[in-house]
C-alpha positions in Angstrom: -71.0 -17.0 -5.8 -69.4 -16.4 -9.3 -68.9 -12.7 -8.2 -67.4 -13.8 -4.9 -64.8 -15.9 -6.7 -63.8 -13.4 -9.1 -63.4 -10.7 -6.4 -61.3 -13.4 -4.5 -59.2 -14.1 -7.7 -58.7 -10.4 -8.1 -57.3 -10.2 -4.5 -55.0 -13.2 -4.8 -53.7 -11.8 -8.1 -53.0 -8.4 -6.4 -51.3 -10.2 -3.4 -49.0 -12.0 -5.7 -48.2 -8.9 -7.8 -47.5 -6.9 -4.4 -45.4 -9.5 -3.0 -43.5 -10.1 -6.2 -42.6 -6.4 -6.8 -41.7 -5.9 -3.1 -39.4 -9.0 -2.7 -35.7 -8.1 -2.4 -33.5 -10.6 -4.3 -30.8 -12.0 -1.8 -28.5 -14.9 -2.9 -27.1 -16.8 -0.2 -23.8 -15.6 1.5 -21.2 -17.2 3.9 -22.2 -14.9 6.7 -20.3 -16.8 9.2 -17.0 -16.5 7.3 -17.7 -12.9 6.4 -18.3 -12.0 10.3 -15.6 -14.2 11.8 -12.5 -14.0 9.4 -11.2 -10.5 10.9 -11.2 -12.0 14.4 -9.6 -15.1 13.2 -6.8 -13.2 11.5 -6.5 -11.1 14.6 -6.0 -14.0 16.9 -4.3 -16.7 14.6 -2.4 -14.7 11.8 1.4 -15.4 12.0 3.2 -14.8 8.8 6.1 -17.1 8.6 9.6 -16.1 7.9 11.9 -19.1 7.1 15.5 -18.7 8.3 18.1 -21.3 7.5 21.8 -21.2 9.4 24.5 -22.8 7.3 27.9 -23.7 8.6 27.2 -23.5 12.3 28.2 -26.1 15.0 25.1 -25.5 17.2 21.5 -24.8 17.0 19.1 -22.5 19.1 17.6 -24.0 22.1 14.1 -25.1 22.1 13.0 -22.4 24.6 14.7 -19.7 22.2 13.0 -21.1 19.2 9.5 -20.9 21.0 10.2 -17.4 21.9 10.6 -16.4 18.1 7.2 -18.0 17.2 5.2 -14.9 17.8 6.9 -11.8 17.4 4.6 -8.8 16.3 2.6 -11.3 14.3 5.5 -13.0 12.8 6.6 -16.6 13.2 10.2 -17.6 12.5 10.8 -20.9 11.0 14.5 -22.1 11.6 16.4 -24.8 9.8 20.0 -25.8 9.8 22.4 -27.0 7.0 26.1 -27.3 6.2 27.7 -25.1 3.4 28.1 -26.6 -0.1 31.4 -26.7 -1.6 30.6 -23.8 -3.9 29.4 -21.7 -0.9 32.6 -22.5 1.1 34.6 -21.3 -2.0 32.6 -18.0 -2.1 32.7 -17.4 1.5 36.4 -18.1 2.1 38.2 -17.4 -1.2 36.6 -14.0 -2.1 38.4 -10.9 -1.7 36.1 -9.1 0.5 32.4 -9.1 1.9 31.2 -7.2 -1.1 32.6 -9.9 -3.4 30.9 -12.6 -1.3 27.7 -10.8 -1.5 27.7 -10.3 -5.3 28.3 -14.1 -5.9 25.6 -15.0 -3.4 23.2 -12.6 -5.1 24.0 -14.3 -8.4 23.1 -17.5 -7.1 19.9 -16.4 -5.5 18.8 -14.8 -8.7 18.8 -18.1 -10.4 17.2 -20.1 -7.5 14.4 -17.5 -6.8 13.6 -18.9 -3.4 12.4 -16.9 -0.4 14.6 -18.5 2.2 16.9 -16.2 4.2 20.3 -17.8 4.7 22.6 -16.9 7.5 26.2 -17.9 6.7 28.9 -18.4 9.3 32.1 -16.4 8.3 35.0 -17.3 10.1 37.7 -15.2 8.5 40.3 -13.1 10.5 40.6 -10.3 7.9 36.7 -9.7 8.0 36.7 -10.2 11.8 39.3 -7.5 11.9 37.5 -5.1 9.5 33.9 -5.5 10.8 34.1 -7.0 14.4 31.9 -9.8 15.5 28.5 -8.9 14.2 25.8 -10.1 11.7 25.7 -8.1 8.5 22.7 -8.2 6.2 23.7 -8.3 2.3 21.8 -7.0 -0.7 19.9 -10.1 -1.3 18.6 -12.8 1.1 22.2 -13.7 2.4 23.2 -12.8 6.1 26.7 -12.9 7.2 27.6 -14.0 10.8 31.1 -12.8 11.3 32.9 -14.2 14.3 35.4 -16.5 15.8 33.1 -19.3 17.1 30.6 -21.1 14.8 28.3 -21.1 17.7 25.0 -19.2 17.4 24.6 -16.4 19.8 20.9 -15.7 20.6 21.5 -12.0 21.4 22.9 -11.3 18.0 20.3 -13.1 16.3 17.8 -11.0 18.2 18.9 -7.9 16.4 18.7 -9.7 13.0 15.3 -11.0 13.6 14.1 -7.4 14.7 15.5 -5.8 11.6 13.8 -8.4 9.2 10.3 -7.4 10.7 11.2 -3.7 10.4 11.8 -3.0 14.1 15.2 -1.9 15.6 14.3 -2.6 19.3 11.9 -4.4 21.7 9.9 -1.3 22.3 9.5 -0.9 18.6 8.0 -4.4 18.4 5.4 -3.5 21.1 4.5 -0.5 19.2 4.0 -2.4 16.0 2.4 -5.4 17.3 -1.2 -4.1 16.4 -2.7 -4.9 13.0 -2.5 -1.2 11.6 -0.7 -1.1 8.3 2.8 0.7 8.8 3.1 1.6 5.3 2.6 5.1 4.3 1.2 4.3 0.9 -2.5 3.8 0.8 -3.4 0.5 -0.1 -3.9 -0.1 -3.9 -3.3 -2.8 -6.7 -0.9 -0.4 -8.2 0.6 2.9 -8.2 1.7 5.7 -10.5 5.0 7.6 -10.2 5.0 11.1 -11.6 8.2 12.9 -12.1 7.8 16.6 -12.7 10.3 19.2 -13.7 8.9 22.8 -12.9 10.4 25.7 -14.8 9.1 29.0 -13.4 10.8 31.3 -15.6 11.9 29.6 -18.9 12.4 33.1 -20.6 15.4 33.7 -18.2 16.5 30.2 -17.4 15.3 27.2 -19.6 15.9 24.0 -17.7 15.9 20.6 -19.4 16.6 17.0 -18.1 17.3 13.6 -19.6 14.5 12.0 -17.8 14.5 8.8 -19.8 18.2 8.2 -19.0 17.5 8.9 -15.3 14.7 6.6 -15.1 16.6 3.8 -17.0 19.7 4.2 -14.9 18.2 4.9 -11.4 14.4 4.2 -10.9 13.9 1.1 -13.3 16.1 -1.2 -11.1 14.2 -0.2 -8.1 10.8 -0.6 -9.6 11.6 -3.8 -11.2 12.5 -5.2 -7.7 9.3 -3.7 -6.2 7.2 -5.6 -9.0 6.9 -8.3 -6.2 5.2 -5.6 -4.0 3.1 -3.7 -6.6 2.9 -2.6 -10.0 4.4 0.8 -10.6 4.1 3.2 -13.8 6.5 5.9 -14.2 5.5 8.9 -16.0 7.3 12.3 -16.6 6.5 15.7 -17.6 7.9 19.3 -17.9 5.5 22.2 -16.7 6.5 26.0 -17.6 5.5 29.0 -15.7 4.7 27.1 -12.4 5.6 28.9 -9.2 5.5 27.7 -5.6 3.3 29.4 -3.2 6.1 30.7 -1.0 7.6 34.0 -0.1 11.4 33.4 0.3 13.1 35.9 2.7 16.7 37.1 1.7 19.3 36.4 4.2 21.5 39.3 4.0 24.5 37.6 5.8 24.6 34.7 3.5 22.9 36.0 0.5 20.7 32.9 0.3 16.7 33.0 -0.2 15.3 30.9 2.6 11.9 29.4 2.7 10.8 29.0 6.3 9.4 25.6 7.4 5.9 26.9 8.2 5.5 27.8 4.6 5.8 24.5 3.4 2.3 23.2 3.9 1.2 26.1 1.4 3.0 24.6 -1.5 1.1 21.6 -2.2 -2.5 22.7 -3.0 -1.7 25.3 -5.7 0.9 23.1 -7.5 -1.3 19.8 -7.3 -4.1 21.1 -9.6 -1.6 21.4 -12.5 0.1 18.1 -12.0 -2.8 15.6 -13.1 -2.1 15.5 -16.9 -3.3 11.9 -17.2 -6.3 9.9 -16.0 -5.7 6.8 -13.7 -7.5 5.1 -10.7 -4.2 4.3 -9.0 -2.7 6.5 -6.3 0.0 8.9 -7.7 3.4 9.5 -6.2 4.5 12.9 -7.3 8.3 13.8 -7.2 8.6 17.5 -8.2 12.0 19.2 -9.2 11.6 22.9 -8.9 14.4 25.0 -10.5 15.0 28.1 -8.6 14.1 31.4 -10.6 17.4 33.6 -10.9 15.8 36.3 -9.0 15.5 34.0 -6.0 18.9 32.3 -6.5 20.1 30.3 -4.4 16.9 29.0 -2.6 17.1 27.1 0.4 14.5 25.3 2.6 14.8 25.7 6.3 13.9 23.1 8.9 11.9 23.4 12.3 15.0 24.8 13.9 15.9 27.3 11.2 18.9 25.5 9.7 19.1 24.6 6.0 18.1 21.1 4.9 20.9 19.3 3.5 18.8 17.7 0.9 17.0 21.0 0.1 13.9 18.7 -0.2 10.9 17.7 1.8 8.5 14.8 1.9 4.7 14.8 2.0 3.3 11.4 3.4 1.1 9.5 0.8 1.7 12.2 -1.7 5.3 12.6 -2.8 8.1 15.2 -2.4 9.6 18.3 -3.7 13.1 19.1 -4.3 14.4 22.6 -4.7 17.3 22.5 -7.5 19.4 25.5 -7.7 20.6 25.7 -11.3 23.7 27.9 -11.8 22.3 31.5 -13.0 24.6 34.0 -15.0 25.8 36.8 -12.3 24.1 39.5 -14.3 20.7 37.6 -14.3 20.9 37.0 -10.6 21.7 40.8 -9.6 19.7 42.5 -12.5 16.2 44.1 -11.5 14.9 43.9 -15.0 11.7 42.5 -16.1 11.5 39.1 -17.9 10.5 41.0 -21.3 13.8 43.2 -20.9 15.8 40.1 -20.1 14.6 38.3 -23.2 15.2 41.5 -25.2 18.8 41.7 -24.1 19.5 38.1 -25.0 20.0 37.0 -21.3 18.3 33.7 -21.8 20.4 30.7 -20.2 19.9 27.1 -20.9 21.0 24.4 -18.2 20.7 20.6 -18.1 19.4 19.4 -14.9 21.8 16.9 -13.1 20.0 13.6 -12.9 22.5 12.1 -10.6 21.4 14.7 -8.0 17.7 14.6 -8.8 17.5 10.8 -8.8 19.6 10.6 -5.5 16.7 12.8 -3.9 14.0 10.7 -5.8 15.3 7.6 -4.5 15.6 8.5 -1.0 12.1 10.1 -0.8 10.8 7.0 -2.7 12.2 4.6 0.1 10.7 6.7 2.9 7.3 6.7 1.1 7.2 3.0 1.0 8.1 2.5 4.5 12.0 2.0 4.5 14.8 3.7 6.0 16.5 6.0 3.6 19.9 6.1 5.6 22.9 6.1 3.3 25.0 3.9 6.0 23.1 1.6 8.4 24.8 -0.5 11.1 24.8 -4.1 10.3 23.9 -3.7 6.6 26.1 -3.7 3.6 26.0 -0.5 1.4 24.0 -0.6 -1.8 25.4 -2.3 -4.7 23.2 -1.8 -7.9 19.6 -1.2 -7.1 18.7 1.0 -4.3 16.8 -1.9 -2.7 17.7 -5.1 -1.0 15.9 -8.4 -1.6 15.3 -8.6 2.2 13.7 -5.2 2.3 11.3 -6.2 -0.4 10.2 -9.0 1.7 9.6 -6.9 4.5 7.5 -4.6 2.3 5.6 -7.8 0.9 4.8 -9.2 4.3 3.5 -5.8 5.6 1.4 -5.4 2.4 0.2 -9.2 2.7 -0.9 -8.5 6.3 -2.6 -5.3 5.2 -4.5 -6.9 2.5 -5.8 -9.7 4.7 -7.0 -7.5 7.2 -8.6 -5.0 5.0 -10.4 -7.5 2.8 -11.7 -9.4 6.0 -12.7 -6.1 7.5 -14.6 -5.1 4.1 -16.5 -8.6 4.3 -17.3 -8.0 7.8 -18.7 -4.5 7.3 -20.7 -5.9 4.3 -22.0 -8.7 6.5 -23.1 -6.3 9.1 -24.7 -3.7 6.7 -26.9 -6.6 5.1 -27.9 -7.7 8.4 -29.1 -4.4 9.5 -30.8 -3.1 6.4 -32.7 -6.1 5.1 -33.7 -4.5 1.8 -30.5 -4.1 0.2 -30.2 -6.3 -2.8 -27.6 -9.0 -3.2 -27.2 -10.2 -6.8 -25.5 -13.2 -8.0 -22.6 -11.2 -9.0 -22.0 -9.7 -5.6 -22.6 -13.3 -4.1 -20.0 -14.7 -6.4 -17.4 -12.0 -5.5 -18.1 -12.5 -1.8 -17.6 -16.4 -2.1 -14.5 -15.7 -4.2 -12.9 -13.3 -1.6 -13.6 -15.7 1.2 -12.1 -18.7 -0.6 -9.1 -16.6 -1.7 -8.5 -15.2 2.0 -8.3 -18.6 3.4 -5.9 -19.7 0.8 -3.9 -16.7 1.3 -3.9 -17.1 5.2 -2.5 -20.8 4.6 0.3 -19.5 2.3 1.3 -16.6 4.6 1.6 -19.0 7.8 3.9 -21.2 5.8 6.0 -18.0 4.6 5.1 -18.2 0.9 5.0 -14.6 0.1 4.6 -14.5 -3.6 1.5 -17.0 -3.5 0.1 -15.4 -0.3 0.1 -11.8 -1.7 -1.2 -12.9 -4.8 -4.2 -14.6 -3.4 -4.7 -11.8 -0.9 -4.5 -9.1 -3.8 -7.3 -10.9 -5.6 -9.4 -11.3 -2.4 -8.9 -7.7 -1.9 -10.3 -6.7 -5.3 -13.1 -9.0 -4.9 -14.2 -7.6 -1.6 -14.0 -4.1 -2.8 -16.2 -5.0 -5.9 -18.6 -6.7 -3.5 -18.9 -3.9 -1.1 -19.2 -1.2 -3.6 -21.3 -2.9 -6.2 -23.9 -0.5 -7.4 -26.7 -2.7 -6.9 -26.2 -2.5 -3.2 -27.8 0.8 -3.1 -30.6 0.4 -5.3 -33.3 -0.2 -2.5 -31.2 1.2 0.4 -33.5 4.4 0.5 -36.9 2.6 0.0 -38.1 1.5 3.3 -41.2 -0.4 4.4 -43.4 2.7 5.3 -42.6 4.0 1.7 -43.8 0.7 0.1 -47.1 0.9 1.9 -47.5 4.5 0.8 -47.1 3.4 -2.7 -49.1 0.3 -2.8 -52.0 0.9 -0.6 -53.5 3.5 -3.0 -53.0 0.7 -5.7 -54.6 -2.1 -4.1 -57.3 -0.4 -1.5 -59.9 -0.1 -4.1 -59.7 -3.7 -4.8 -59.3 -4.5 -1.1 -62.2 -2.9 0.1 -64.9 -4.9 -2.2 -63.0 -8.0 -1.4 -63.4 -7.5 2.4 -67.0 -7.0 1.8 -67.3 -10.0 -0.1 -65.5 -11.9 2.7 -68.1 -10.7 5.1 -71.1 -11.6 2.9 -69.5 -14.9 2.5 -69.0 -15.7 6.1 -72.6 -14.5 6.7 -73.9 -16.9 4.1 -71.6 -19.6 5.5 -73.0 -18.9 9.0 -76.6 -18.8 7.9 -76.2 -22.2 6.2 -74.7 -23.7 9.2 -77.6 -22.5 11.3 -80.0 -23.9 8.8 -78.2 -27.3 8.9 -78.5 -27.3 12.9 -82.4 -26.3 12.7 -82.9 -29.2 10.3 
């Protein structure tokens, strides 16, 4: 019996070791929330947009208010108030609408609230200049110009559609899904890379005051966008870099033309030479290419064969390229000399690139890349004063980004939950479990802030939830045992425990036989 007990002990020890070595660590996860948050957002998420009417003698009817409760996933929250004495003075004693708007912006910069205010402006001079319409300012002030202080729902409709990035009811229907309409890939931050390409510095040496250009033009825009995302600005000058195009000389105009069908060939050869720094953030590339003197002037053609007024083209999610025609000496333009001959004759020319011209193109392309209109003049909107971004436009971007962060994070958690349910031998460590719990809780907080219209808090929570969900989904331990299925476990452990298992089975057979013999003997007695 001692031998039997020893063999049984070996078998128990072997089973314990086998069980312990093949057990997959899995901390508890909130599977219900992981699998249902996405559908909850799909059905219930209505991002609040607070709007306050000031100085009106009437309010919107109840049925009109209800019709604004769900427009493309947004819910307008209306309130009404009288104008203060200071606001009355700004509206009715300022020289023009731009003067009113500057003062309103100064007041709003001190309050730092996210409330859009619609002011009734009953001035005959502004009514004569603009007519009866609603005009959005450069901050969060809207001016309702008219001869009656009653709210016209039809005019309000156009305002509300513009606040959510639509210009018509048809566009609202097209954007009612949850797809992100932004062209930028979703990320915690972005890099802006400004590059000056000088193909032939020995014949035309181009320089630029990029620090001044960034400070005067780009920094105010990036500063306003800090509520949307973090942007890092870098610059560089690349020499002897040419575009992969074959311009054709138009004998009638004397212009070298780049056909539209050649533009897709430009990006790949140039892109490999741009990355002079290491970053995990997506990069927005803005290239200024100085046309070589032997191809001066250089013009980009559109699909119809006409020259583009901006002489630039945009690549979604990548950036844009601007062809800059620096003035070349006439003898260099017409000479058929090699670069060495030109340098030997002292024909090297220097030119300072116009930052005003370059940054005007960069800002327009930047606005397009982040999903905003780049029209210089737009109906119902005041012209730019100062920054090339308006506060209500930044709010529009933040709302779209907030929606994208919520749905992307919820979708990531749902995918992780389905993956863990289908593949049972994926390890779930405490780190992954903590990130999942954190993401779920932050998503719920972001949802509450979003429905109340608190964009700053909502985006902050949603961004952290997005980071945690990405960490949880892409954690390296998730794949540690993904390709170690059960049949491979048996193939590895059976050769180890089979030599022990066979004697154990034989021992059990002897034990059962002995017990049976003993039982029969008891019955016989």
